N, C-alpha and C positions, 0 to 999 in steps of 0.2 A: 209495131204493135200499137193499136189505137187505145185510147183511155177506156173504151168500153169493153175491151178484151179482158177476160178473167184468167189469171195465172192459176192453174190447178196445183194444189199442194198434194204431191204424190203420197205423202204420209197419211194425210187425211183421207184420200181416196182409198188407200189400202185398208185403213181401219174401217171405213164405211162398207167396203166390199166384204171384209171379214165378218162384220156384224150381220150383213144380209145373208151371207153363206151359212153362218151359224144358225140363223133363224130358219133357213130352209132345211137344214139338217134336223133341227128340233122338231119342226112340224112334220117332215117326212118320216122320221123314225117314230114319232109319236103315233102316226097312223099305222106304220108297219107293225109295231108291237101291239097295237089294239086288235089287230087281226088274229093274234094268237089266242085271244079270249073266246072267239067264236060267238061273241055277243054283238049282234049286228047293230043294236042301238048305240053301243059304245063305239063301234067302228064308224058309224055315221056321224057321231059327235066330233070326230077329228077332221071332218070336211068343212070347208069354208061355208059360212052361213049365208053369204050374199051372192056367191057365184061371180062370174059365169063358170059353169062346170063342164068338164069334158072327161068322160070315162070311156075307155076303149079296151077291147080284148080281141085278138084274132081268133076266129073259130078254129079249134084244133091246136091252138098254140100252147095249151097246157093240158096235160093228161086229165081227163074228166071234165074239162071246162065245156066241151061241146055238148055233153049230156046235161050240164047244169043250165045252159042258156035257155031262158024262157021264151026266146024268140022263135023257137021251133025249127031252127035250121040245123044242118049237119055239117060236120067238118069235111072239107074237100079231100079227094084222094091225094096221096103223096106223090103220084106220078105227074102232077101238074096238068092233068087233062081238064080240070075245071078251075075257075077263078077262086082264089082265096078271098076271104071277106072278113070284115070286122063287125063286132057288136059295138054299138056306141050308145051313150046316154048323155043328155045335156040338161037334165033337171033332176032334182032330188028324188022325185018319185021313181024315175027310171033307174037311177043309181041304186036306190033301195031294192028295187026288183032284181037287179043283176046280182047284188051281193047276197041277197036271201036265196035266190035261185041257185047260185054257185055252191052255197053251203050245203045244199041237198046232195051234192056229189063230191065236193072237195073241201077239206078243211086245211087252213094254213096254220102250222104250228111253230115254224121258225124260218128265219132268213139269215143266211150268212153272206155278208157283202164282201166281195173281193175288190170292188172299186166303187167309190162314191164321187160324183162330180156335183159340186154345190155352188149355186149362184143365187142372186137375189130373186130370180124368177122361177127356178126349178131345182130339183135334186134328181139326178140320175143315179141309179144303183144297179150294179151288175153282180150277180151272185147266184146262190143256190137256195131254193126253197125246200123246206121239209114239209111234205104234204101227207094227208091221210085220205084215202079213197073211202068215202062213207059207205057205199053199198057193200064193199068187200072187207072193210076195216084194214086194208093193206097200206103200208107206209112206203113212200117213194120220194125221190129227190128230182128236182127239175132245175136246170140252169136257165136263167132268164135275165132280161134287162127291162127295167121299169123306170119311167119318168113321172115324177110327181110335180105338176105345176103348183106353185105356192101362192096362196092368197094372204089375207090379213090375219085370220085366226085359224086357218087350217089349209089342207091341200085343196086344190080345185078339181081334183080327180086323178085318174091314173091313165097313163099312156103305156100300155103293156104290149110287148112284142111276143111274149110266150117263149117257146123253146125252138122257134124256127131258126135255121142257119147256125145252130150251135154245135153241130157235129163237125169236128175238125180232124179228119183222118190223118194219121201220121204225126200228130202233135207230140212234142216232147213234154214230159219225160216218158210217156207211155210207149212211144216208139222212137228211141234214139237212132241217130244216123249211123253210118259206117264208122267203125273205130271210135265210137262214143261221141262223134261230132253232133252238136246240137243243130238240127235243121232250122232253116229260116221259117218264120211263120208265114208261109206263102199265101194261105187263105186270107189272113189279116191284111197282108200287103195288097192283095188283089181287091179286097173290099175298100181299102183306103184309096187306091187309085180310082176305083169306080165312083166313090164318093166325090173325089176331086173333080172327075169328069162331069158328074151331075151338077156340082156347084158352078163349074165353068159354063155349062150349058144354060143354067139359070141366069147367069150374068149376061150371057149372049142373047137371052130370050129366044133360044133356038128350040122349038118344041120337038122337032124330030130327034135332036140330040138328047133332050131330056127323057123322052120316051124310050130311047135306045138303051138307057142305063138301067131299065127295069125289066124283069122277066115278064113274059106275056101274061101270066096269070097273077100278077102282083096285086096286093091289097094295100090300099092307102086310106087312112082315116085323117081327113084334113079339115081344119077349121075353115069354113067357107066365108070369104069376104065379099061375095057377090051380092049379098042382101044385108039389110040392117039387122035382121034377126040373127041370133046366135045359133048357128047350125053346124053340124059336122057332116061333111060329104064323105060317103063311103064309095070311093072310086075302085070298082072291081075290074081289074085288068088294065093293061097298058093303054089300050084304046080309050077307055073312059078317063084315064089320067090325062091323056093328050087332049081330049075334048075339054076337060076342065081347065087345063092350062091355056088353051086358046081363048076360052071365054073369059078367063081371068085377065089375060093380056088385053083383050078388047074392052074390058070394063075399066081398065086403069087409065086415068086421065093422061093425056099426052103431056110431055115435058116441054116447056118453052124456055128459051134462053133469055137472059135479060140482065 
């Protein structure tokens, strides 16, 4: 080891990570609880003041959301005959428009988190939202996963997947196996294996393998690194995702040994 190498103190690293994770939890939950107020100015005050911002929601991903979206699009049919798509916003004006528009259809009144993953960069929360349908005044619950990227004084936005892929037929304890045997979480195992294949395909820079891990009508909201401007690419369909991956690869400077 050279004299320039720094020996990391694992205790100091652990404390630093814990503090960053605690900050992410504070800012993430501050925003979550602000939504219960239905006061959009209060909600917006929990968002990072300087950006860069990313706010996304899949069309049809939350009951009522497709009716609230001011972009004038409709949710795709469930049979997969059309591409799924995302609403995205990258500045405060667009984010305000989305929050205000959604509240015309859906109000958020509670969030019960089953799992929180907290780092210095983001908080991911998986749970169930308690919602009110504004036109009908009916109450309902939706299981969902949301990531809150974390800034200096607030969240940088929401990356919301809605309630897609949350139906898990045969899951325990609703449907126990024969003789009370708890069945394996096959859908979760399959999703984990598919994710691992996707990561291996990314490392191999194999576009065909990457695309093969997605359903044909996939929707992807991706921070685009092809330009200096902060933009979000809405890749609708596996073919569009493949085209973006090819262009990203060609735009990446080649590595040289030395």
